[in-house]
Structure formats: C-alpha cells, structure tokens
mmCIF file of the N, C-alpha and C atoms, coordinates in Angstrom:
data_MODEL
# 
_entry.id   MODEL 
# 
loop_
_atom_site.group_PDB 
_atom_site.id 
_atom_site.type_symbol 
_atom_site.label_atom_id 
_atom_site.label_alt_id 
_atom_site.label_comp_id 
_atom_site.label_asym_id 
_atom_site.label_entity_id 
_atom_site.label_seq_id 
_atom_site.pdbx_PDB_ins_code 
_atom_site.Cartn_x 
_atom_site.Cartn_y 
_atom_site.Cartn_z 
_atom_site.occupancy 
_atom_site.B_iso_or_equiv 
_atom_site.pdbx_formal_charge 
_atom_site.auth_seq_id 
_atom_site.auth_comp_id 
_atom_site.auth_asym_id 
_atom_site.auth_atom_id 
_atom_site.pdbx_PDB_model_num 
ATOM 1   N N  . UNK A 1 1  ? 0.850   -1.179 0.000  1.00 0.00 ? 1  UNK A N  1 
ATOM 2   C CA . UNK A 1 1  ? 0.000   0.000  0.000  1.00 0.00 ? 1  UNK A CA 1 
ATOM 3   C C  . UNK A 1 1  ? 0.896   1.243  0.000  1.00 0.00 ? 1  UNK A C  1 
ATOM 4   N N  . UNK A 1 2  ? 0.574   2.206  -0.857 1.00 0.00 ? 2  UNK A N  1 
ATOM 5   C CA . UNK A 1 2  ? 1.369   3.420  -0.974 1.00 0.00 ? 2  UNK A CA 1 
ATOM 6   C C  . UNK A 1 2  ? 0.990   4.433  0.100  1.00 0.00 ? 2  UNK A C  1 
ATOM 7   N N  . UNK A 1 3  ? 1.982   5.157  0.587  1.00 0.00 ? 3  UNK A N  1 
ATOM 8   C CA . UNK A 1 3  ? 1.740   6.218  1.551  1.00 0.00 ? 3  UNK A CA 1 
ATOM 9   C C  . UNK A 1 3  ? 1.002   7.367  0.860  1.00 0.00 ? 3  UNK A C  1 
ATOM 10  N N  . UNK A 1 4  ? 0.122   8.025  1.611  1.00 0.00 ? 4  UNK A N  1 
ATOM 11  C CA . UNK A 1 4  ? -0.671  9.141  1.095  1.00 0.00 ? 4  UNK A CA 1 
ATOM 12  C C  . UNK A 1 4  ? -0.504  10.329 2.018  1.00 0.00 ? 4  UNK A C  1 
ATOM 13  N N  . UNK A 1 5  ? -0.778  11.509 1.491  1.00 0.00 ? 5  UNK A N  1 
ATOM 14  C CA . UNK A 1 5  ? -0.712  12.740 2.272  1.00 0.00 ? 5  UNK A CA 1 
ATOM 15  C C  . UNK A 1 5  ? -2.085  13.053 2.850  1.00 0.00 ? 5  UNK A C  1 
ATOM 16  N N  . UNK A 1 6  ? -2.104  13.370 4.138  1.00 0.00 ? 6  UNK A N  1 
ATOM 17  C CA . UNK A 1 6  ? -3.333  13.663 4.864  1.00 0.00 ? 6  UNK A CA 1 
ATOM 18  C C  . UNK A 1 6  ? -3.225  15.043 5.506  1.00 0.00 ? 6  UNK A C  1 
ATOM 19  N N  . UNK A 1 7  ? -4.271  15.834 5.389  1.00 0.00 ? 7  UNK A N  1 
ATOM 20  C CA . UNK A 1 7  ? -4.351  17.130 6.033  1.00 0.00 ? 7  UNK A CA 1 
ATOM 21  C C  . UNK A 1 7  ? -4.926  16.923 7.438  1.00 0.00 ? 7  UNK A C  1 
ATOM 22  N N  . UNK A 1 8  ? -4.316  17.545 8.440  1.00 0.00 ? 8  UNK A N  1 
ATOM 23  C CA . UNK A 1 8  ? -4.775  17.437 9.831  1.00 0.00 ? 8  UNK A CA 1 
ATOM 24  C C  . UNK A 1 8  ? -5.469  18.741 10.188 1.00 0.00 ? 8  UNK A C  1 
ATOM 25  N N  . UNK A 1 9  ? -6.755  18.649 10.613 1.00 0.00 ? 9  UNK A N  1 
ATOM 26  C CA . UNK A 1 9  ? -7.536  19.850 10.889 1.00 0.00 ? 9  UNK A CA 1 
ATOM 27  C C  . UNK A 1 9  ? -8.324  19.721 12.185 1.00 0.00 ? 9  UNK A C  1 
ATOM 28  N N  . UNK A 1 10 ? -8.514  20.874 12.847 1.00 0.00 ? 10 UNK A N  1 
ATOM 29  C CA . UNK A 1 10 ? -9.365  20.967 14.029 1.00 0.00 ? 10 UNK A CA 1 
ATOM 30  C C  . UNK A 1 10 ? -10.400 22.064 13.773 1.00 0.00 ? 10 UNK A C  1 
ATOM 31  N N  . UNK A 1 11 ? -11.478 22.051 14.548 1.00 0.00 ? 11 UNK A N  1 
ATOM 32  C CA . UNK A 1 11 ? -12.475 23.116 14.472 1.00 0.00 ? 11 UNK A CA 1 
ATOM 33  C C  . UNK A 1 11 ? -12.255 24.043 15.660 1.00 0.00 ? 11 UNK A C  1 
ATOM 34  N N  . UNK A 1 12 ? -12.016 25.313 15.364 1.00 0.00 ? 12 UNK A N  1 
ATOM 35  C CA . UNK A 1 12 ? -11.830 26.338 16.402 1.00 0.00 ? 12 UNK A CA 1 
ATOM 36  C C  . UNK A 1 12 ? -12.674 27.546 16.052 1.00 0.00 ? 12 UNK A C  1 
ATOM 37  N N  . UNK A 1 13 ? -13.494 27.955 16.994 1.00 0.00 ? 13 UNK A N  1 
ATOM 38  C CA . UNK A 1 13 ? -14.335 29.129 16.752 1.00 0.00 ? 13 UNK A CA 1 
ATOM 39  C C  . UNK A 1 13 ? -15.239 28.959 15.557 1.00 0.00 ? 13 UNK A C  1 
ATOM 40  N N  . UNK A 1 14 ? -15.669 27.733 15.323 1.00 0.00 ? 14 UNK A N  1 
ATOM 41  C CA . UNK A 1 14 ? -16.569 27.451 14.213 1.00 0.00 ? 14 UNK A CA 1 
ATOM 42  C C  . UNK A 1 14 ? -15.896 27.366 12.858 1.00 0.00 ? 14 UNK A C  1 
ATOM 43  N N  . UNK A 1 15 ? -14.570 27.458 12.822 1.00 0.00 ? 15 UNK A N  1 
ATOM 44  C CA . UNK A 1 15 ? -13.840 27.387 11.555 1.00 0.00 ? 15 UNK A CA 1 
ATOM 45  C C  . UNK A 1 15 ? -12.852 26.233 11.569 1.00 0.00 ? 15 UNK A C  1 
ATOM 46  N N  . UNK A 1 16 ? -12.623 25.652 10.397 1.00 0.00 ? 16 UNK A N  1 
ATOM 47  C CA . UNK A 1 16 ? -11.613 24.603 10.280 1.00 0.00 ? 16 UNK A CA 1 
ATOM 48  C C  . UNK A 1 16 ? -10.232 25.239 10.216 1.00 0.00 ? 16 UNK A C  1 
ATOM 49  N N  . UNK A 1 17 ? -9.332  24.721 11.023 1.00 0.00 ? 17 UNK A N  1 
ATOM 50  C CA . UNK A 1 17 ? -7.957  25.215 11.051 1.00 0.00 ? 17 UNK A CA 1 
ATOM 51  C C  . UNK A 1 17 ? -7.039  24.055 10.678 1.00 0.00 ? 17 UNK A C  1 
ATOM 52  N N  . UNK A 1 18 ? -6.262  24.228 9.621  1.00 0.00 ? 18 UNK A N  1 
ATOM 53  C CA . UNK A 1 18 ? -5.323  23.184 9.227  1.00 0.00 ? 18 UNK A CA 1 
ATOM 54  C C  . UNK A 1 18 ? -4.045  23.331 10.047 1.00 0.00 ? 18 UNK A C  1 
ATOM 55  N N  . UNK A 1 19 ? -3.662  22.233 10.711 1.00 0.00 ? 19 UNK A N  1 
ATOM 56  C CA . UNK A 1 19 ? -2.466  22.227 11.543 1.00 0.00 ? 19 UNK A CA 1 
ATOM 57  C C  . UNK A 1 19 ? -1.230  21.817 10.762 1.00 0.00 ? 19 UNK A C  1 
ATOM 58  N N  . UNK A 1 20 ? -1.420  20.992 9.757  1.00 0.00 ? 20 UNK A N  1 
ATOM 59  C CA . UNK A 1 20 ? -0.296  20.504 8.970  1.00 0.00 ? 20 UNK A CA 1 
ATOM 60  C C  . UNK A 1 20 ? -0.693  19.265 8.212  1.00 0.00 ? 20 UNK A C  1 
ATOM 61  N N  . UNK A 1 21 ? 0.311   18.512 7.818  1.00 0.00 ? 21 UNK A N  1 
ATOM 62  C CA . UNK A 1 21 ? 0.069   17.293 7.042  1.00 0.00 ? 21 UNK A CA 1 
ATOM 63  C C  . UNK A 1 21 ? 0.901   16.150 7.580  1.00 0.00 ? 21 UNK A C  1 
ATOM 64  N N  . UNK A 1 22 ? 0.394   14.948 7.366  1.00 0.00 ? 22 UNK A N  1 
ATOM 65  C CA . UNK A 1 22 ? 1.132   13.736 7.703  1.00 0.00 ? 22 UNK A CA 1 
ATOM 66  C C  . UNK A 1 22 ? 1.080   12.812 6.494  1.00 0.00 ? 22 UNK A C  1 
ATOM 67  N N  . UNK A 1 23 ? 2.024   11.919 6.413  1.00 0.00 ? 23 UNK A N  1 
ATOM 68  C CA . UNK A 1 23 ? 2.063   10.945 5.320  1.00 0.00 ? 23 UNK A CA 1 
ATOM 69  C C  . UNK A 1 23 ? 1.990   9.556  5.927  1.00 0.00 ? 23 UNK A C  1 
ATOM 70  N N  . UNK A 1 24 ? 0.936   8.838  5.585  1.00 0.00 ? 24 UNK A N  1 
ATOM 71  C CA . UNK A 1 24 ? 0.704   7.482  6.098  1.00 0.00 ? 24 UNK A CA 1 
ATOM 72  C C  . UNK A 1 24 ? -0.086  6.678  5.087  1.00 0.00 ? 24 UNK A C  1 
ATOM 73  N N  . UNK A 1 25 ? -0.175  5.367  5.323  1.00 0.00 ? 25 UNK A N  1 
ATOM 74  C CA . UNK A 1 25 ? -0.868  4.458  4.414  1.00 0.00 ? 25 UNK A CA 1 
ATOM 75  C C  . UNK A 1 25 ? -2.380  4.438  4.585  1.00 0.00 ? 25 UNK A C  1 
ATOM 76  N N  . UNK A 1 26 ? -2.869  4.720  5.798  1.00 0.00 ? 26 UNK A N  1 
ATOM 77  C CA . UNK A 1 26 ? -4.298  4.633  6.061  1.00 0.00 ? 26 UNK A CA 1 
ATOM 78  C C  . UNK A 1 26 ? -4.762  5.782  6.944  1.00 0.00 ? 26 UNK A C  1 
ATOM 79  N N  . UNK A 1 27 ? -6.076  5.995  6.987  1.00 0.00 ? 27 UNK A N  1 
ATOM 80  C CA . UNK A 1 27 ? -6.633  7.050  7.830  1.00 0.00 ? 27 UNK A CA 1 
ATOM 81  C C  . UNK A 1 27 ? -6.304  6.784  9.298  1.00 0.00 ? 27 UNK A C  1 
ATOM 82  N N  . UNK A 1 28 ? -6.420  5.539  9.712  1.00 0.00 ? 28 UNK A N  1 
ATOM 83  C CA . UNK A 1 28 ? -6.133  5.192  11.103 1.00 0.00 ? 28 UNK A CA 1 
ATOM 84  C C  . UNK A 1 28 ? -4.679  5.534  11.465 1.00 0.00 ? 28 UNK A C  1 
ATOM 85  N N  . UNK A 1 29 ? -3.751  5.160  10.615 1.00 0.00 ? 29 UNK A N  1 
ATOM 86  C CA . UNK A 1 29 ? -2.338  5.474  10.854 1.00 0.00 ? 29 UNK A CA 1 
ATOM 87  C C  . UNK A 1 29 ? -2.105  6.979  10.836 1.00 0.00 ? 29 UNK A C  1 
ATOM 88  N N  . UNK A 1 30 ? -2.808  7.683  9.948  1.00 0.00 ? 30 UNK A N  1 
ATOM 89  C CA . UNK A 1 30 ? -2.669  9.137  9.864  1.00 0.00 ? 30 UNK A CA 1 
ATOM 90  C C  . UNK A 1 30 ? -3.168  9.801  11.147 1.00 0.00 ? 30 UNK A C  1 
ATOM 91  N N  . UNK A 1 31 ? -4.263  9.294  11.723 1.00 0.00 ? 31 UNK A N  1 
ATOM 92  C CA . UNK A 1 31 ? -4.773  9.847  12.990 1.00 0.00 ? 31 UNK A CA 1 
ATOM 93  C C  . UNK A 1 31 ? -3.771  9.631  14.120 1.00 0.00 ? 31 UNK A C  1 
ATOM 94  N N  . UNK A 1 32 ? -3.180  8.454  14.170 1.00 0.00 ? 32 UNK A N  1 
ATOM 95  C CA . UNK A 1 32 ? -2.182  8.166  15.210 1.00 0.00 ? 32 UNK A CA 1 
ATOM 96  C C  . UNK A 1 32 ? -0.973  9.082  15.065 1.00 0.00 ? 32 UNK A C  1 
ATOM 97  N N  . UNK A 1 33 ? -0.505  9.249  13.854 1.00 0.00 ? 33 UNK A N  1 
ATOM 98  C CA . UNK A 1 33 ? 0.659   10.099 13.625 1.00 0.00 ? 33 UNK A CA 1 
ATOM 99  C C  . UNK A 1 33 ? 0.335   11.558 13.947 1.00 0.00 ? 33 UNK A C  1 
ATOM 100 N N  . UNK A 1 34 ? -0.875  11.995 13.593 1.00 0.00 ? 34 UNK A N  1 
ATOM 101 C CA . UNK A 1 34 ? -1.289  13.369 13.894 1.00 0.00 ? 34 UNK A CA 1 
ATOM 102 C C  . UNK A 1 34 ? -1.263  13.619 15.403 1.00 0.00 ? 34 UNK A C  1 
ATOM 103 N N  . UNK A 1 35 ? -1.753  12.658 16.176 1.00 0.00 ? 35 UNK A N  1 
ATOM 104 C CA . UNK A 1 35 ? -1.727  12.815 17.632 1.00 0.00 ? 35 UNK A CA 1 
ATOM 105 C C  . UNK A 1 35 ? -0.301  12.836 18.164 1.00 0.00 ? 35 UNK A C  1 
ATOM 106 N N  . UNK A 1 36 ? 0.569   11.990 17.606 1.00 0.00 ? 36 UNK A N  1 
ATOM 107 C CA . UNK A 1 36 ? 1.968   11.985 18.044 1.00 0.00 ? 36 UNK A CA 1 
ATOM 108 C C  . UNK A 1 36 ? 2.651   13.320 17.743 1.00 0.00 ? 36 UNK A C  1 
ATOM 109 N N  . UNK A 1 37 ? 2.359   13.887 16.572 1.00 0.00 ? 37 UNK A N  1 
ATOM 110 C CA . UNK A 1 37 ? 3.029   15.120 16.165 1.00 0.00 ? 37 UNK A CA 1 
ATOM 111 C C  . UNK A 1 37 ? 2.403   16.383 16.757 1.00 0.00 ? 37 UNK A C  1 
ATOM 112 N N  . UNK A 1 38 ? 1.077   16.414 16.837 1.00 0.00 ? 38 UNK A N  1 
ATOM 113 C CA . UNK A 1 38 ? 0.377   17.642 17.209 1.00 0.00 ? 38 UNK A CA 1 
ATOM 114 C C  . UNK A 1 38 ? -0.361  17.576 18.541 1.00 0.00 ? 38 UNK A C  1 
ATOM 115 N N  . UNK A 1 39 ? -0.498  16.396 19.118 1.00 0.00 ? 39 UNK A N  1 
ATOM 116 C CA . UNK A 1 39 ? -1.298  16.244 20.329 1.00 0.00 ? 39 UNK A CA 1 
ATOM 117 C C  . UNK A 1 39 ? -0.663  16.869 21.565 1.00 0.00 ? 39 UNK A C  1 
ATOM 118 N N  . UNK A 1 40 ? -1.513  17.476 22.397 1.00 0.00 ? 40 UNK A N  1 
ATOM 119 C CA . UNK A 1 40 ? -1.114  18.041 23.681 1.00 0.00 ? 40 UNK A CA 1 
ATOM 120 C C  . UNK A 1 40 ? -1.926  17.311 24.750 1.00 0.00 ? 40 UNK A C  1 
ATOM 121 N N  . UNK A 1 41 ? -1.255  16.816 25.780 1.00 0.00 ? 41 UNK A N  1 
ATOM 122 C CA . UNK A 1 41 ? -1.925  16.074 26.854 1.00 0.00 ? 41 UNK A CA 1 
ATOM 123 C C  . UNK A 1 41 ? -2.490  17.027 27.910 1.00 0.00 ? 41 UNK A C  1 
ATOM 124 N N  . UNK A 1 42 ? -3.489  16.537 28.674 1.00 0.00 ? 42 UNK A N  1 
ATOM 125 C CA . UNK A 1 42 ? -4.092  17.329 29.747 1.00 0.00 ? 42 UNK A CA 1 
ATOM 126 C C  . UNK A 1 42 ? -3.045  17.892 30.695 1.00 0.00 ? 42 UNK A C  1 
ATOM 127 N N  . UNK A 1 43 ? -2.090  17.058 31.120 1.00 0.00 ? 43 UNK A N  1 
ATOM 128 C CA . UNK A 1 43 ? -1.096  17.513 32.090 1.00 0.00 ? 43 UNK A CA 1 
ATOM 129 C C  . UNK A 1 43 ? -0.224  18.635 31.528 1.00 0.00 ? 43 UNK A C  1 
ATOM 130 N N  . UNK A 1 44 ? 0.003   18.643 30.220 1.00 0.00 ? 44 UNK A N  1 
ATOM 131 C CA . UNK A 1 44 ? 0.805   19.709 29.617 1.00 0.00 ? 44 UNK A CA 1 
ATOM 132 C C  . UNK A 1 44 ? 0.065   21.042 29.674 1.00 0.00 ? 44 UNK A C  1 
ATOM 133 N N  . UNK A 1 45 ? -1.240  20.994 29.458 1.00 0.00 ? 45 UNK A N  1 
ATOM 134 C CA . UNK A 1 45 ? -2.048  22.210 29.518 1.00 0.00 ? 45 UNK A CA 1 
ATOM 135 C C  . UNK A 1 45 ? -2.040  22.736 30.949 1.00 0.00 ? 45 UNK A C  1 
ATOM 136 N N  . UNK A 1 46 ? -2.187  21.845 31.938 1.00 0.00 ? 46 UNK A N  1 
ATOM 137 C CA . UNK A 1 46 ? -2.205  22.250 33.334 1.00 0.00 ? 46 UNK A CA 1 
ATOM 138 C C  . UNK A 1 46 ? -0.861  22.825 33.770 1.00 0.00 ? 46 UNK A C  1 
ATOM 139 N N  . UNK A 1 47 ? 0.221   22.177 33.412 1.00 0.00 ? 47 UNK A N  1 
ATOM 140 C CA . UNK A 1 47 ? 1.555   22.616 33.824 1.00 0.00 ? 47 UNK A CA 1 
ATOM 141 C C  . UNK A 1 47 ? 1.952   23.914 33.130 1.00 0.00 ? 47 UNK A C  1 
ATOM 142 N N  . UNK A 1 48 ? 1.683   24.000 31.841 1.00 0.00 ? 48 UNK A N  1 
ATOM 143 C CA . UNK A 1 48 ? 2.116   25.156 31.071 1.00 0.00 ? 48 UNK A CA 1 
ATOM 144 C C  . UNK A 1 48 ? 1.128   26.320 31.131 1.00 0.00 ? 48 UNK A C  1 
ATOM 145 N N  . UNK A 1 49 ? -0.064  26.068 31.645 1.00 0.00 ? 49 UNK A N  1 
ATOM 146 C CA . UNK A 1 49 ? -1.056  27.129 31.787 1.00 0.00 ? 49 UNK A CA 1 
ATOM 147 C C  . UNK A 1 49 ? -1.804  27.430 30.504 1.00 0.00 ? 49 UNK A C  1 
ATOM 148 N N  . UNK A 1 50 ? -2.710  28.365 30.611 1.00 0.00 ? 50 UNK A N  1 
ATOM 149 C CA . UNK A 1 50 ? -3.537  28.749 29.466 1.00 0.00 ? 50 UNK A CA 1 
ATOM 150 C C  . UNK A 1 50 ? -2.740  29.719 28.598 1.00 0.00 ? 50 UNK A C  1 
ATOM 151 N N  . UNK A 1 51 ? -2.744  29.459 27.339 1.00 0.00 ? 51 UNK A N  1 
ATOM 152 C CA . UNK A 1 51 ? -2.085  30.345 26.378 1.00 0.00 ? 51 UNK A CA 1 
ATOM 153 C C  . UNK A 1 51 ? -2.837  30.229 25.059 1.00 0.00 ? 51 UNK A C  1 
ATOM 154 N N  . UNK A 1 52 ? -2.605  31.134 24.139 1.00 0.00 ? 52 UNK A N  1 
ATOM 155 C CA . UNK A 1 52 ? -3.321  31.053 22.857 1.00 0.00 ? 52 UNK A CA 1 
ATOM 156 C C  . UNK A 1 52 ? -3.093  29.694 22.191 1.00 0.00 ? 52 UNK A C  1 
ATOM 157 N N  . UNK A 1 53 ? -4.114  29.216 21.549 1.00 0.00 ? 53 UNK A N  1 
ATOM 158 C CA . UNK A 1 53 ? -4.014  27.917 20.887 1.00 0.00 ? 53 UNK A CA 1 
ATOM 159 C C  . UNK A 1 53 ? -3.153  28.042 19.642 1.00 0.00 ? 53 UNK A C  1 
ATOM 160 N N  . UNK A 1 54 ? -2.227  27.115 19.544 1.00 0.00 ? 54 UNK A N  1 
ATOM 161 C CA . UNK A 1 54 ? -1.313  27.138 18.416 1.00 0.00 ? 54 UNK A CA 1 
ATOM 162 C C  . UNK A 1 54 ? -1.483  25.920 17.536 1.00 0.00 ? 54 UNK A C  1 
ATOM 163 N N  . UNK A 1 55 ? -0.392  25.477 16.968 1.00 0.00 ? 55 UNK A N  1 
ATOM 164 C CA . UNK A 1 55 ? -0.386  24.326 16.071 1.00 0.00 ? 55 UNK A CA 1 
ATOM 165 C C  . UNK A 1 55 ? -0.340  23.075 16.935 1.00 0.00 ? 55 UNK A C  1 
ATOM 166 N N  . UNK A 1 56 ? -1.514  22.722 17.458 1.00 0.00 ? 56 UNK A N  1 
ATOM 167 C CA . UNK A 1 56 ? -1.620  21.563 18.339 1.00 0.00 ? 56 UNK A CA 1 
ATOM 168 C C  . UNK A 1 56 ? -3.062  21.079 18.370 1.00 0.00 ? 56 UNK A C  1 
ATOM 169 N N  . UNK A 1 57 ? -3.221  19.819 18.744 1.00 0.00 ? 57 UNK A N  1 
ATOM 170 C CA . UNK A 1 57 ? -4.539  19.246 18.994 1.00 0.00 ? 57 UNK A CA 1 
ATOM 171 C C  . UNK A 1 57 ? -4.684  19.193 20.505 1.00 0.00 ? 57 UNK A C  1 
ATOM 172 N N  . UNK A 1 58 ? -5.592  19.983 21.054 1.00 0.00 ? 58 UNK A N  1 
ATOM 173 C CA . UNK A 1 58 ? -5.794  20.052 22.494 1.00 0.00 ? 58 UNK A CA 1 
ATOM 174 C C  . UNK A 1 58 ? -6.795  18.988 22.939 1.00 0.00 ? 58 UNK A C  1 
ATOM 175 N N  . UNK A 1 59 ? -6.727  18.580 24.212 1.00 0.00 ? 59 UNK A N  1 
ATOM 176 C CA . UNK A 1 59 ? -7.581  17.482 24.707 1.00 0.00 ? 59 UNK A CA 1 
ATOM 177 C C  . UNK A 1 59 ? -9.076  17.704 24.491 1.00 0.00 ? 59 UNK A C  1 
ATOM 178 N N  . UNK A 1 60 ? -9.519  18.946 24.455 1.00 0.00 ? 60 UNK A N  1 
ATOM 179 C CA . UNK A 1 60 ? -10.948 19.224 24.308 1.00 0.00 ? 60 UNK A CA 1 
ATOM 180 C C  . UNK A 1 60 ? -11.373 19.433 22.857 1.00 0.00 ? 60 UNK A C  1 
ATOM 181 N N  . UNK A 1 61 ? -10.490 19.145 21.910 1.00 0.00 ? 61 UNK A N  1 
ATOM 182 C CA . UNK A 1 61 ? -10.795 19.369 20.498 1.00 0.00 ? 61 UNK A CA 1 
ATOM 183 C C  . UNK A 1 61 ? -10.967 18.064 19.729 1.00 0.00 ? 61 UNK A C  1 
ATOM 184 N N  . UNK A 1 62 ? -11.882 18.108 18.799 1.00 0.00 ? 62 UNK A N  1 
ATOM 185 C CA . UNK A 1 62 ? -12.032 17.037 17.822 1.00 0.00 ? 62 UNK A CA 1 
ATOM 186 C C  . UNK A 1 62 ? -11.117 17.377 16.653 1.00 0.00 ? 62 UNK A C  1 
ATOM 187 N N  . UNK A 1 63 ? -10.573 16.351 16.021 1.00 0.00 ? 63 UNK A N  1 
ATOM 188 C CA . UNK A 1 63 ? -9.744  16.603 14.848 1.00 0.00 ? 63 UNK A CA 1 
ATOM 189 C C  . UNK A 1 63 ? -10.072 15.589 13.777 1.00 0.00 ? 63 UNK A C  1 
ATOM 190 N N  . UNK A 1 64 ? -9.637  15.906 12.573 1.00 0.00 ? 64 UNK A N  1 
ATOM 191 C CA . UNK A 1 64 ? -9.867  14.996 11.453 1.00 0.00 ? 64 UNK A CA 1 
ATOM 192 C C  . UNK A 1 64 ? -8.638  14.967 10.573 1.00 0.00 ? 64 UNK A C  1 
ATOM 193 N N  . UNK A 1 65 ? -8.506  13.889 9.849  1.00 0.00 ? 65 UNK A N  1 
ATOM 194 C CA . UNK A 1 65 ? -7.479  13.783 8.814  1.00 0.00 ? 65 UNK A CA 1 
ATOM 195 C C  . UNK A 1 65 ? -8.205  13.496 7.504  1.00 0.00 ? 65 UNK A C  1 
ATOM 196 N N  . UNK A 1 66 ? -7.869  14.264 6.500  1.00 0.00 ? 66 UNK A N  1 
ATOM 197 C CA . UNK A 1 66 ? -8.502  14.111 5.185  1.00 0.00 ? 66 UNK A CA 1 
ATOM 198 C C  . UNK A 1 66 ? -7.428  14.014 4.129  1.00 0.00 ? 66 UNK A C  1 
ATOM 199 N N  . UNK A 1 67 ? -7.668  13.168 3.140  1.00 0.00 ? 67 UNK A N  1 
ATOM 200 C CA . UNK A 1 67 ? -6.734  13.082 2.019  1.00 0.00 ? 67 UNK A CA 1 
ATOM 201 C C  . UNK A 1 67 ? -6.569  14.458 1.396  1.00 0.00 ? 67 UNK A C  1 
ATOM 202 N N  . UNK A 1 68 ? -5.349  14.822 1.085  1.00 0.00 ? 68 UNK A N  1 
ATOM 203 C CA . UNK A 1 68 ? -5.124  16.108 0.430  1.00 0.00 ? 68 UNK A CA 1 
ATOM 204 C C  . UNK A 1 68 ? -5.620  16.041 -1.007 1.00 0.00 ? 68 UNK A C  1 
ATOM 205 N N  . UNK A 1 69 ? -5.836  17.183 -1.608 1.00 0.00 ? 69 UNK A N  1 
ATOM 206 C CA . UNK A 1 69 ? -6.391  17.221 -2.956 1.00 0.00 ? 69 UNK A CA 1 
ATOM 207 C C  . UNK A 1 69 ? -5.503  16.509 -3.976 1.00 0.00 ? 69 UNK A C  1 
ATOM 208 N N  . UNK A 1 70 ? -4.200  16.472 -3.739 1.00 0.00 ? 70 UNK A N  1 
ATOM 209 C CA . UNK A 1 70 ? -3.326  15.782 -4.693 1.00 0.00 ? 70 UNK A CA 1 
ATOM 210 C C  . UNK A 1 70 ? -3.438  14.269 -4.590 1.00 0.00 ? 70 UNK A C  1 
ATOM 211 N N  . UNK A 1 71 ? -4.136  13.767 -3.567 1.00 0.00 ? 71 UNK A N  1 
ATOM 212 C CA . UNK A 1 71 ? -4.328  12.329 -3.384 1.00 0.00 ? 71 UNK A CA 1 
ATOM 213 C C  . UNK A 1 71 ? -5.678  11.844 -3.902 1.00 0.00 ? 71 UNK A C  1 
ATOM 214 N N  . UNK A 1 72 ? -6.569  12.767 -4.225 1.00 0.00 ? 72 UNK A N  1 
ATOM 215 C CA . UNK A 1 72 ? -7.929  12.389 -4.664 1.00 0.00 ? 72 UNK A CA 1 
ATOM 216 C C  . UNK A 1 72 ? -7.951  11.991 -6.115 1.00 0.00 ? 72 UNK A C  1 
# 
C-alpha cells in the first residue's frame, strides 16, 4: 500500500484550522501520527497554563485527517 498525504484539521471558533500534514498508508495510521506530532496532553495544559491555541490538537478538540487534494 502506498503512503498518502493527509491534512490534519481541528475546528476552532466554528472554523476549520489546518495544523499541517502527515504521510501514512491509512486514515487510522494518519490519525495516530497526527496525535503523536500535534497532540497536547491534559497535564501539559495544566503545567504550562492557558495560552493562545497554536499548532496543536488540544484534549478538548475534535480533529480529522482528510486526504489532500493531490491524493484524490
């Protein structure tokens, strides 16, 4: 199976925000990689305090991975 490019997105303030891209063979693998690269754990938020949301998937956010347009 060939690796594909996946866009990683979260919904913030009612808008989709693209965090970046990952390259994996399946949607499931892409979700796992997205969490490894962009995920922030509850304890990190507590220790580091509240700050503007950046390029990360926060514990209270839903995220999705979608094939990029060049993969369709």
